[in-house]
C-alpha positions as CSV (number, residue, x, y, z in Angstrom):
1,M,128.4,103.1,149.2
2,P,125.3,105.0,147.8
3,S,123.6,107.3,150.2
4,L,120.1,106.8,151.5
5,K,118.7,109.5,149.2
6,D,120.3,107.8,146.2
7,L,118.8,104.5,147.1
8,K,115.4,106.0,147.7
9,I,115.4,107.7,144.3
10,R,116.4,104.5,142.7
11,I,113.6,102.5,144.4
12,N,111.0,105.1,143.3
13,S,112.4,105.0,139.8
14,V,112.2,101.2,139.5
15,K,108.6,101.3,141.0
16,S,107.6,103.7,138.3
17,T,109.1,101.5,135.6
18,Q,107.3,98.5,137.1
19,K,104.0,100.3,136.8
20,I,104.7,101.0,133.1
21,T,105.7,97.4,132.3
22,S,102.7,96.0,134.1
23,A,100.3,98.3,132.2
24,M,102.0,97.3,128.9
25,K,101.6,93.6,129.8
26,M,97.9,94.1,130.3
27,V,97.4,96.0,127.1
28,A,99.4,93.4,125.1
29,A,97.3,90.6,126.7
30,A,94.1,92.3,125.7
31,K,95.3,92.8,122.1
32,L,96.7,89.2,122.0
33,R,93.3,87.5,122.3
34,R,91.8,89.3,119.3
35,A,94.9,89.0,117.2
36,Q,95.2,85.3,118.0
37,E,91.6,84.7,117.0
38,Q,92.1,86.5,113.7
39,A,95.3,84.6,112.9
40,E,93.7,81.2,113.6
41,A,90.6,82.1,111.6
42,A,92.7,83.0,108.5
43,R,94.7,79.8,108.5
44,P,92.0,77.5,106.9
45,Y,91.4,79.9,104.0
46,S,95.1,80.4,103.3
47,E,95.7,76.6,103.4
48,R,92.7,75.9,101.2
49,M,93.9,78.5,98.7
50,D,97.2,76.7,98.5
51,R,95.5,73.4,97.9
52,M,93.3,74.9,95.2
53,I,96.3,76.3,93.3
54,A,98.0,72.9,93.6
55,S,95.0,71.2,92.1
56,L,94.8,73.7,89.2
57,A,98.6,73.5,88.6
58,D,98.3,69.8,88.0
59,N,96.4,70.4,84.7
60,S,97.9,73.8,83.8
61,S,100.3,74.2,80.9
62,G,103.4,74.5,83.2
63,F,105.9,77.1,82.0
64,G,103.5,78.2,79.4
65,G,101.0,79.1,82.1
66,P,100.8,82.3,84.3
67,R,104.2,83.7,85.3
68,L,103.1,83.8,89.0
69,L,103.0,80.0,88.9
70,A,105.6,79.1,86.3
71,G,108.1,81.7,87.3
72,T,111.0,82.8,85.1
73,A,113.7,80.8,83.5
74,A,116.4,82.2,85.8
75,Y,116.2,82.3,89.6
76,T,119.0,84.8,90.0
77,T,117.3,87.7,91.9
78,H,115.5,87.1,95.1
79,M,113.1,89.5,96.9
80,L,112.9,89.1,100.7
81,V,109.9,90.6,102.4
82,V,111.0,91.0,106.0
83,M,108.0,91.5,108.3
84,T,108.8,93.0,111.7
85,A,107.1,95.3,114.2
86,D,107.1,99.1,114.2
87,R,107.9,99.1,118.0
88,G,110.3,97.4,120.3
89,L,109.9,96.1,123.9
90,C,108.8,92.7,122.7
91,G,111.8,90.5,123.6
92,G,113.5,88.8,120.7
93,F,110.6,89.0,118.3
94,N,112.2,91.4,115.9
95,T,115.8,90.1,116.4
96,S,114.8,86.5,115.4
97,I,113.2,87.7,112.1
98,V,116.2,89.9,111.2
99,R,118.6,87.1,112.1
100,A,116.7,84.7,109.8
101,A,116.8,87.4,107.0
102,R,120.5,87.9,107.4
103,N,121.2,84.1,107.3
104,R,119.0,83.9,104.1
105,I,120.9,86.8,102.5
106,Q,124.3,85.2,103.4
107,M,123.2,81.9,101.9
108,L,121.9,83.4,98.7
109,E,124.9,85.6,98.1
110,A,127.2,82.6,98.7
111,E,125.3,80.9,95.8
112,G,125.9,83.9,93.6
113,K,122.3,85.2,93.7
114,S,121.2,88.9,93.9
115,V,119.1,90.0,96.8
116,K,116.6,92.8,97.3
117,I,114.8,93.6,100.5
118,L,111.3,95.0,101.2
119,C,110.9,95.9,104.9
120,V,107.4,95.8,106.4
121,G,107.9,97.3,109.9
122,R,110.3,100.0,111.1
123,K,112.4,97.7,113.3
124,G,113.4,95.5,110.5
125,N,114.5,98.5,108.4
126,D,116.5,100.0,111.3
127,Q,118.4,96.8,111.9
128,L,119.0,95.7,108.3
129,R,120.2,99.0,107.0
130,R,123.3,98.8,109.2
131,D,124.7,96.0,107.1
132,H,122.5,95.9,104.0
133,Q,121.6,99.4,103.2
134,G,122.1,99.0,99.5
135,L,119.8,96.0,99.3
136,I,116.7,97.7,100.8
137,T,114.4,98.8,98.0
138,D,111.5,100.1,100.1
139,S,110.2,100.2,103.6
140,I,106.5,100.1,104.7
141,E,105.5,101.2,108.2
142,G,102.2,101.4,110.1
143,V,100.6,98.3,108.5
144,A,99.5,96.8,111.9
145,R,99.3,100.0,113.9
146,R,95.7,99.3,114.9
147,T,94.3,96.3,113.1
148,V,95.6,94.5,110.1
149,Q,93.4,95.2,107.0
150,F,93.3,93.1,103.8
151,T,93.6,96.3,101.8
152,S,97.1,96.8,103.2
153,A,98.1,93.2,102.2
154,N,96.5,93.8,98.8
155,E,98.6,96.9,98.3
156,I,101.8,95.1,99.2
157,G,100.9,92.2,96.9
158,A,100.1,94.5,94.0
159,K,103.4,96.3,94.5
160,L,105.3,93.0,94.5
161,I,103.5,91.7,91.4
162,Q,104.2,94.9,89.6
163,R,107.9,94.6,90.3
164,F,107.8,90.9,89.3
165,D,106.2,91.7,86.0
166,A,108.8,94.5,85.4
167,G,111.6,91.8,85.9
168,E,113.0,93.3,89.1
169,F,113.2,89.9,90.8
170,D,112.6,86.2,90.1
171,V,111.6,84.8,93.5
172,C,109.8,86.4,96.4
173,T,110.0,85.0,99.9
174,I,108.3,86.5,103.0
175,I,110.0,86.1,106.5
176,F,107.8,86.4,109.5
177,N,106.9,84.8,112.9
178,R,104.2,82.2,112.9
179,F,102.2,82.3,116.2
180,Q,102.2,79.2,118.2
181,S,101.6,80.4,121.8
182,A,102.2,83.5,123.8
183,M,105.7,82.2,124.6
184,T,106.6,80.6,121.3
185,Q,106.8,82.1,117.9
186,I,108.2,80.2,114.9
187,V,110.3,82.1,112.3
188,T,108.9,81.1,109.0
189,E,110.1,81.6,105.4
190,Q,107.4,81.2,102.8
191,Q,107.8,81.6,99.0
192,I,104.9,83.4,97.4
193,I,106.2,84.2,94.0
194,P,106.2,82.0,92.1
195,A,103.6,80.0,94.0
196,S,105.2,77.1,95.8
197,V,103.1,74.1,94.5
198,S,105.3,71.5,96.1
199,A,104.5,72.9,99.6
200,S,100.9,72.8,98.7
201,H,101.0,69.2,97.7
202,G,102.5,68.3,101.1
203,R,99.5,69.7,103.0
204,E,97.1,67.3,104.6
205,G,94.1,66.5,102.5
206,S,95.5,68.1,99.3
207,A,92.8,68.9,96.7
208,A,94.9,67.3,94.0
209,T,93.7,63.9,95.1
210,G,90.3,64.6,93.4
211,L,89.5,65.1,89.7
212,Y,87.7,68.3,88.8
213,E,86.6,69.9,85.6
214,Y,87.0,73.7,85.4
215,E,85.2,76.2,83.3
216,P,87.0,78.3,82.0
217,D,90.3,76.4,81.7
218,E,92.9,76.2,84.5
219,D,95.2,78.9,83.1
220,V,92.4,81.5,83.0
221,I,91.4,80.7,86.6
222,L,95.0,80.8,87.8
223,S,95.6,84.2,86.2
224,E,92.8,85.5,88.4
225,L,93.5,83.4,91.5
226,L,97.3,83.8,91.7
227,P,97.3,87.6,92.4
228,R,94.7,87.0,95.1
229,N,96.8,84.2,96.6
230,V,99.8,86.6,96.9
231,A,97.6,89.1,98.8
232,T,96.0,86.3,100.9
233,Q,99.4,84.8,102.0
234,I,100.7,88.2,102.9
235,F,97.6,89.0,104.9
236,S,97.9,85.7,106.7
237,A,101.5,86.4,107.5
238,L,100.7,89.9,108.8
239,L,98.0,88.4,111.1
240,E,100.4,85.7,112.4
241,N,103.1,88.4,112.9
242,T,100.8,90.7,114.8
243,A,99.6,87.9,117.1
244,S,103.3,86.9,117.7
245,E,104.3,90.4,118.4
246,H,101.6,90.9,121.1
247,G,102.4,87.5,122.6
248,A,106.1,88.3,122.7
249,R,105.5,91.8,124.2
250,M,103.2,90.3,126.9
251,T,105.8,87.8,127.9
252,A,108.6,90.3,127.8
253,M,106.7,92.8,129.9
254,D,105.7,90.1,132.4
255,N,109.4,89.2,132.8
256,A,110.3,92.9,133.1
257,T,107.6,93.4,135.8
258,R,108.9,90.4,137.9
259,N,112.5,91.5,137.5
260,A,111.6,95.0,138.7
261,G,109.9,93.5,141.7
262,E,113.1,91.5,142.5
263,M,115.2,94.6,142.0
264,I,112.9,96.6,144.4
265,D,113.4,93.9,147.0
266,R,117.2,94.0,146.7
267,L,117.3,97.8,146.8
268,T,114.9,97.9,149.8
269,L,117.1,95.5,151.6
270,S,120.2,97.5,150.8
271,Y,118.4,100.7,151.9
272,N,117.4,99.2,155.2
273,R,121.0,97.9,155.8
274,T,122.5,101.3,155.0
275,R,120.0,103.1,157.2
276,Q,120.7,100.7,160.1
277,A,124.5,101.3,159.6
278,F,124.0,105.0,159.8
279,I,121.9,104.7,162.9
280,T,124.4,102.4,164.6
281,K,127.2,104.8,163.7
282,E,125.3,107.7,165.2
283,L,124.6,105.7,168.4
284,I,128.3,104.8,168.7
285,E,129.3,108.5,168.4
286,I,126.8,109.5,171.0
287,I,127.9,106.8,173.5
288,S,131.6,107.6,172.8
289,G,131.0,111.3,173.4
290,A,129.1,110.6,176.7
291,E,131.9,108.4,178.0
292,A,134.5,111.0,177.1
293,L,132.7,113.5,179.4
């Protein structure tokens, strides 16, 4: 049985932890509101960009058009951009993304495909390098340390396009968490290179339902629009991921705070029972000594 001193030290330790988790919950809640507004504001632009590319692709020259749309003849090498957080203490946020990435790697390797990984976020790199160290080509950290900037997404997009033009991969897919609510994040896999026109056609109100004349021609516009679309989709994914991270951290810290409270109650009850047992034992010894006299 632990002593009264041990129980008191444990209670004070849990109380200190509870103060930390409560403070982290409030900070995450404050950041979540702004991140959620940014993520929701970026969705219409991202979806409209997809629909515009779908409309232009209808009249483009197919495989003779821009490579970012037509792709390559072989789809043998896949680049996975795994977007996670730089910090932990956010529940299963990072684990769910890494699990989806591992499943995707296993499926592609079973089909005889080659896989390369670009990690955006320290936690993804830390977890994936245990089993897939040889597949990781680069790791980027600190993208969402304060606020997500479009320049960061543009740099990542430019790096991917440069590698695609160099023939390092044929297909690029980003894996991230799409924000739905503070308690719910949806793991999403989105192909960005080559542009997934079929997904764009499935969107509500596709622009392909109308007839448009473009000047200059569609291929010239696509050659300028497709690189911006890569950066736009990455930027939207980063915003969704950041909002999901803050929501997951707020929920995790709220659960931790409540669990700490329950643990304090149990330890306090154990402390009182132990204290009462010591008092009862001392009384019995005093009474027994008095009777012996």
